[in-house]
C-alpha positions as CSV (number, residue, x, y, z in Angstrom):
1,X,18.2,1.7,19.5
2,X,16.1,4.8,19.3
3,X,17.7,8.2,19.9
4,X,16.1,11.0,22.0
5,X,14.6,12.7,18.9
6,X,13.1,9.5,17.7
7,X,11.6,8.7,21.1
8,X,10.0,12.2,21.1
9,X,8.8,11.9,17.4
10,X,7.2,8.5,17.8
11,X,6.1,9.0,21.4
12,X,2.4,8.5,20.8
13,X,3.0,5.1,19.1
14,X,5.5,4.0,21.7
15,X,2.9,4.7,24.4
16,X,0.8,1.8,23.1
17,X,1.6,-1.2,25.4
18,X,1.4,-3.8,22.6
19,X,3.5,-1.6,20.3
20,X,6.1,0.0,22.5
21,X,9.7,0.6,21.6
22,X,10.1,-2.8,20.1
23,X,7.4,-2.2,17.5
24,X,8.9,1.2,16.6
25,X,12.3,-0.3,16.2
26,X,10.9,-3.0,13.9
27,X,9.4,-0.2,11.7
28,X,12.7,1.6,11.6
29,X,14.4,-1.5,10.2
30,X,11.7,-2.1,7.5
31,X,11.6,-1.3,3.8
32,X,8.3,-0.9,2.1
33,X,7.6,-0.5,-1.6
34,X,4.5,1.6,-2.5
35,X,3.4,1.0,-6.1
36,X,1.2,3.8,-7.4
37,X,1.2,7.3,-5.9
38,X,-2.3,8.3,-6.7
39,X,-5.4,8.5,-4.4
40,X,-4.5,5.4,-2.4
41,X,-0.7,5.6,-2.5
42,X,-0.5,9.2,-1.4
43,X,-2.0,8.8,2.1
44,X,-0.4,5.4,2.5
45,X,3.1,6.8,1.8
46,X,2.5,9.9,4.0
47,X,1.4,7.8,7.0
48,X,4.1,5.1,6.6
49,X,6.7,7.8,6.4
50,X,5.3,9.8,9.4
51,X,5.0,6.5,11.4
52,X,8.8,5.9,11.0
53,X,9.2,3.1,8.4
54,X,12.9,3.2,7.9
55,X,12.9,3.1,4.1
56,X,10.2,3.8,1.6
57,X,10.5,3.1,-2.2
58,X,7.8,5.0,-4.1
59,X,7.1,3.9,-7.7
60,X,4.9,5.6,-10.3
61,X,5.5,6.6,-13.9
62,X,2.7,9.1,-14.2
63,X,2.9,12.9,-14.0
64,X,0.7,15.0,-11.7
65,X,-2.4,16.5,-13.4
66,X,-4.9,19.1,-12.3
67,X,-7.6,16.4,-12.1
68,X,-5.5,14.5,-9.6
69,X,-5.5,17.2,-6.9
70,X,-9.1,16.6,-5.7
71,X,-8.0,13.3,-4.0
72,X,-4.2,12.7,-4.3
73,X,-3.2,14.6,-1.2
74,X,0.6,14.4,-1.6
75,X,0.5,16.6,-4.7
76,X,-0.2,20.3,-5.0
77,X,-0.7,22.9,-7.7
78,X,3.0,23.5,-8.0
79,X,3.6,19.8,-8.7
80,X,1.5,19.6,-11.9
81,X,3.7,18.1,-14.6
82,X,6.1,16.5,-12.1
83,X,6.5,12.8,-11.7
84,X,4.1,11.5,-9.0
85,X,6.7,9.3,-7.3
86,X,9.2,12.2,-7.0
87,X,6.4,14.6,-5.9
88,X,5.2,12.2,-3.2
89,X,8.8,11.4,-2.1
90,X,9.4,15.1,-1.5
91,X,6.4,15.4,0.7
92,X,7.3,12.4,2.8
93,X,10.8,13.7,3.3
94,X,9.3,17.1,4.4
95,X,7.3,15.2,7.1
96,X,10.1,13.0,8.3
97,X,13.7,13.6,7.5
98,X,14.6,10.7,9.8
99,X,13.9,8.1,7.1
100,X,15.1,7.2,3.6
101,X,12.7,7.8,0.7
102,X,13.6,6.7,-2.8
103,X,11.5,7.4,-5.9
104,X,11.2,5.2,-9.0
105,X,9.9,7.5,-11.7
106,X,8.6,4.8,-14.0
107,X,5.9,2.2,-14.2
108,X,6.7,-1.2,-12.9
109,X,6.0,-4.1,-15.3
110,X,6.1,-7.8,-15.1
111,X,9.8,-8.0,-16.0
112,X,10.9,-5.3,-13.7
113,X,8.9,-5.9,-10.5
114,X,11.1,-8.7,-9.2
115,X,14.2,-6.5,-9.3
116,X,12.6,-3.9,-7.2
117,X,11.7,-6.4,-4.4
118,X,15.2,-7.0,-3.3
119,X,15.5,-6.0,0.3
120,X,11.8,-5.1,0.6
121,X,9.8,-6.4,3.5
122,X,6.3,-5.5,2.4
123,X,4.5,-4.2,-0.8
124,X,1.6,-1.7,-0.8
125,X,-0.4,-2.2,-4.0
126,X,-2.0,1.2,-4.7
127,X,-2.3,0.7,-8.5
128,X,-5.4,0.9,-10.6
129,X,-5.1,-1.9,-13.2
130,X,-5.1,-5.7,-13.2
131,X,-1.9,-6.4,-15.1
132,X,0.4,-4.8,-12.6
133,X,-1.7,-6.1,-9.7
134,X,-1.2,-9.7,-11.0
135,X,2.5,-9.0,-11.6
136,X,2.9,-7.7,-8.1
137,X,1.1,-10.7,-6.7
138,X,3.3,-13.2,-8.5
139,X,6.5,-11.4,-7.5
140,X,5.5,-11.1,-3.9
141,X,4.6,-14.9,-3.8
142,X,8.0,-15.7,-5.3
143,X,9.8,-13.4,-2.8
144,X,7.6,-14.5,0.1
145,X,6.7,-10.8,0.8
146,X,3.3,-9.7,2.2
147,X,1.1,-7.7,-0.1
148,X,-1.3,-5.1,1.1
149,X,-3.9,-4.4,-1.6
150,X,-6.8,-1.9,-1.8
151,X,-9.1,-0.5,-4.4
152,X,-11.6,2.3,-4.4
153,X,-14.2,3.8,-6.7
154,X,-17.3,5.9,-6.4
155,X,-18.0,5.6,-2.6
156,X,-16.9,2.0,-2.4
157,X,-13.6,0.3,-1.4
158,X,-12.0,-3.0,-0.5
159,X,-8.9,-4.0,1.5
160,X,-7.0,-7.2,2.1
161,X,-3.6,-8.5,3.1
162,X,-2.1,-11.4,1.1
163,X,0.8,-13.5,2.4
164,X,0.4,-17.1,1.1
165,X,3.9,-18.0,2.3
166,X,2.4,-18.0,5.8
167,X,-1.0,-19.5,4.8
168,X,-4.1,-18.2,3.2
169,X,-5.0,-17.0,-0.3
170,X,-3.2,-14.7,-2.8
171,X,-4.7,-11.8,-4.8
172,X,-5.2,-14.2,-7.8
173,X,-7.3,-16.5,-5.6
174,X,-9.7,-13.5,-5.3
175,X,-9.5,-12.5,-8.9
176,X,-8.7,-15.7,-10.9
177,X,-9.2,-14.4,-14.4
178,X,-6.6,-12.4,-16.3
179,X,-8.7,-10.7,-19.0
180,X,-9.5,-7.1,-18.2
181,X,-6.9,-4.6,-19.1
182,X,-7.9,-2.2,-16.3
183,X,-10.0,-2.3,-13.2
184,X,-13.1,-0.2,-12.8
185,X,-11.5,3.3,-12.8
186,X,-12.2,6.6,-11.1
187,X,-11.8,8.2,-14.5
188,X,-14.8,6.3,-15.8
189,X,-16.9,6.0,-12.6
190,X,-15.9,8.9,-10.4
191,X,-14.9,8.9,-6.7
192,X,-15.4,11.0,-3.7
193,X,-12.1,12.4,-2.4
194,X,-12.1,10.9,1.2
195,X,-12.9,7.4,-0.1
196,X,-9.4,6.8,-1.5
197,X,-7.9,8.6,1.5
198,X,-9.7,6.3,3.9
199,X,-8.6,3.2,2.0
200,X,-5.0,4.4,1.5
201,X,-4.8,5.2,5.3
202,X,-6.1,1.7,6.0
203,X,-3.4,0.2,3.8
204,X,-0.8,2.0,5.9
205,X,-2.5,0.7,9.0
206,X,-2.3,-2.9,7.8
207,X,1.3,-2.5,6.7
208,X,2.2,-1.1,10.1
209,X,0.5,-4.0,11.8
210,X,2.3,-6.6,9.7
211,X,5.7,-4.9,10.1
212,X,5.5,-4.3,13.8
213,X,3.6,-7.3,15.0
214,X,0.8,-5.1,16.3
215,X,-2.8,-6.3,16.3
216,X,-4.3,-8.7,13.7
217,X,-3.8,-8.0,10.0
218,X,-6.5,-8.7,7.5
219,X,-4.9,-12.0,6.5
220,X,-7.4,-14.4,4.9
221,X,-10.1,-11.7,4.9
222,X,-11.5,-9.1,2.5
223,X,-12.9,-5.8,4.0
224,X,-15.6,-4.4,1.8
225,X,-17.2,-1.0,2.5
226,X,-19.6,1.5,1.0
227,X,-18.9,4.8,2.6
228,X,-22.1,6.3,1.2
229,X,-24.1,4.1,3.6
230,X,-21.3,3.3,6.0
231,X,-21.9,-0.4,5.4
232,X,-18.8,-2.4,6.2
233,X,-18.5,-6.2,5.8
234,X,-15.6,-8.6,6.5
235,X,-15.6,-11.6,4.2
236,X,-13.5,-14.7,4.7
237,X,-11.2,-15.7,1.8
238,X,-9.9,-19.2,1.1
239,X,-7.1,-20.3,-1.2
240,X,-8.2,-21.6,-4.6
241,X,-6.9,-25.2,-5.1
242,X,-6.5,-24.4,-8.8
243,X,-4.9,-20.9,-8.4
244,X,-2.1,-20.6,-11.1
245,X,-0.1,-18.2,-8.9
246,X,0.1,-19.6,-5.4
247,X,-0.7,-23.2,-6.4
248,X,-2.2,-24.3,-3.1
249,X,-2.6,-28.1,-3.0
């Protein structure tokens, strides 16, 4: 049951008729793992924490660099040289002392991902390379945990929710080939600061929808946008019968 301070803190969400106290209480009982505390993960973590997700686990092995500060809004000048997960965790705690925030100051890899999913209700994939994205996909399928994935570069972005345990495709259905070591990166191609902010915020929105039962998450769909022209498309996704990860019949 929410106490008086929580009712006041989350009042604007509770006022939504189809969210209400029940939705807020579901958030408070949830645990979310955010993998990658860069341009996508920073706004995702900040909004999930502010919205009242009961426990956040933030994972990233990188350190904050000067070139990150243009778009990675949980980090500041004074954080340069600090681990990104720890830096972001401190900012989330400063926004909301009512929740638990844990930092994993290391990169998650194929062999370690599964261990971090114990007790987790949802994973936010805010990484920037295919190997960890595929590893997260496999681990989430095995644990039957929803995966909210986004990517952004230049002025473009994409967003999807994968939960094949409840029907629909997985991330590997969208990208079947494991060959590239890294996805198209901001380091190589550039990115406007608000682009990752918008996509990361939308990841938080999708996560809140899944956890609270509010609205209709992007299950079975891929949202593709170019913010330079404000062109937005929603594409239907189907499971691949030959997918090696979710093995749909």
